[in-house]
C-alpha positions in Angstrom: 107.2 55.0 72.7 103.9 55.2 74.5 102.2 52.2 76.1 99.7 51.2 78.7 101.0 47.7 78.7 103.0 47.4 81.9 104.1 43.8 81.1 105.7 45.1 77.9 107.2 48.2 79.6 108.7 45.9 82.4 110.2 43.5 79.8 111.9 46.3 77.7 113.8 47.5 80.7 114.0 51.1 79.6 113.8 54.1 81.8 110.1 55.2 81.8 107.9 58.0 82.8 104.5 57.4 84.5 101.9 60.0 83.5 98.6 60.9 85.0 96.4 63.5 83.4 99.3 64.5 81.1 101.6 65.2 84.0 104.7 63.1 84.9 104.0 61.3 88.2 107.3 59.4 88.3 110.4 58.7 86.2 113.1 56.1 86.5 113.9 52.5 85.7 111.0 50.3 84.7 111.7 48.0 87.6 111.8 50.9 90.1 108.6 52.6 88.8 106.6 49.6 88.1 107.3 48.0 91.5 105.8 50.9 93.4 102.1 49.9 94.2 101.2 53.4 95.3 102.4 55.1 92.1 100.6 52.4 90.0 97.3 52.9 91.9 97.6 56.7 91.3 97.9 55.9 87.6 95.1 53.4 87.7 97.5 50.6 86.5 98.0 47.1 87.8 101.6 46.0 88.5 103.4 43.5 86.3 102.6 39.9 87.1 106.1 39.2 88.4 106.0 42.2 90.7 102.5 41.2 91.9 103.6 37.6 92.5 106.8 38.5 94.4 104.9 41.0 96.7 102.1 38.4 97.2 104.7 35.9 98.3 105.9 38.4 100.9 109.3 39.3 99.4 110.5 42.7 100.4 112.1 43.4 97.0 109.7 43.0 94.0 111.1 40.7 91.3 111.4 42.0 87.7 112.4 38.7 86.0 111.7 35.0 86.4 115.4 34.5 87.4 114.8 37.0 90.3 111.6 35.1 91.4 113.6 31.8 91.3 116.4 33.3 93.3 114.1 34.8 96.0 112.2 31.5 96.3 115.5 29.5 96.6 116.8 32.0 99.1 113.7 31.5 101.2 113.7 27.7 101.1 117.4 27.4 101.3 117.7 25.4 98.2 120.2 25.6 95.3 118.0 24.8 92.2 114.3 24.4 91.4 
């Protein structure tokens, strides 16, 4: 499958290849590749919204699901549920 939709690619969870000018720039899990801002800039892509949100909130590890965002927020505030 070929797509430019990073949100869709992130949700599918498949291994992906990031191409620039027909050449493979990076390969790996969707969460690994799509959470690398440098690679995404080189491919002229924006990160998935959850990755962008988690990095904007200052988390060291970008989140790839709502559950991960919730866990990171709870860890930061020391809570048990939202």
